[in-house]
N, C-alpha and C positions, 0 to 999 in steps of 0.2 A: 790204494784205499777205495772201497766200495760200500755206499751206504743204500740200502733197499729196505722197503717194508718186510717185516718178518712173516706175517700171515696175511698173504693175499687171497682174498676170498672170489672166486668167479661165479657167476649166476649165469644159467643157460639162457642164450638169446640175447644177452646183455653186455654192455661195454663197462669195463671196470677200469678205473684209471689208478696209476701208480707213479710214484717218482723215484728216480734213481740219481745218485750223485757219485761221480768217480773222479779220481785224479789219473790224468792220461800219462800212465808210466809205462805203457806198452802192453798192459794186461787187459782183462775183460772184466765185466761186473754183470752178476746173474741175479734174476728173480726166480723162485722156485713156486711153481703153482701145482695142484694135483686135484683129482676128483674124489670123492669119499671113498674112504677104503683105508688108507690113501692109495690111489692108483694113478699112474701117468696118464696124459692124454694119448689117444692113438695117432693123431695127427695134427699139422698146423699148417697154417698158410699165412705170410707175411702180407697184409693188405695195405699197409703204409709203410714204405722203406724209410729209413733214416737218411738224412741228407749227409752226414759227417761220420759214417761208421758202417758196421755190418752187424746183422742179427744172426745168431744160430739158435736153433731150437732143438733140444734133444732130451730123450728119457734118460734119467739117472736114478736108478733105484724105483722107488715108489712115486718120484715126482717128475714133472716136466720142467727142465730149466731153460729159461729165455735169457740168452748171454748177449750183451752188446759190446762190441770192441771198437773203440773210437778210431778215426783216421790219425795216422801219425802227426804230431804236433798241432792237433785240433784243441781247441778250448772254446766253449761256449754253451748254447743249448741245442738239442736235437730232440726229435720225437719218433716213434714207431708205433704201429698196431699190429697185433698178432691174433688171429682167429684160430680157435682150437676145436677139436672134435673128439668126442661126440658132445652134443648140448650147444655147439655153436657160440660159446662165450667169446668175447674179444677182451683183449688186454691192451690197453694203450698206455704207453710208458712216455713220461716227460724226463728227459735225460739233461743233467747238468754235469759238463765235462770242465774240470779245473786243470790248469796247466801242470804238468809234473816237471820235477827239477830238470830233466833232460830236454824236455820239449821247449822249456822256457829259454834254455841257454844254447841249445844246438843249433849251429847254422844249417842252412838249407844245403844239400849235397851240391858239390861242385860239379860242373859239366866236365867230362873226360875230354882232354883235347885229342884230336884226331892224330893218329899216328903219321909221322913223316914217311914219305915213300923212301924205300930202301935205295941206297946208292950204289952203284957198280963201278 
């Protein structure tokens, strides 16, 4: 499950804030932004990294999609900021990650025991 604003408008040289809520079920959540036209942005730079996940920015047709992928079993809040070119607008995203069914019940992976030496 992914909830994001439908129409995020960026302004050249300014920071726009958006909220994202998702369930940590192993997937991603994305916000789409575009220049007038619509056209995707030419480039991006991650200026604030999330502490509990990864961000991927990519062109998809006429838009630029900013995707967030939470770390496995993470639930809580996170945030990141992406700056786009041209125009230098910034998108600051406040993220709320809810536990998924698997992340709430899955135990942490057990350490693999070392193999015993072979006997001759």
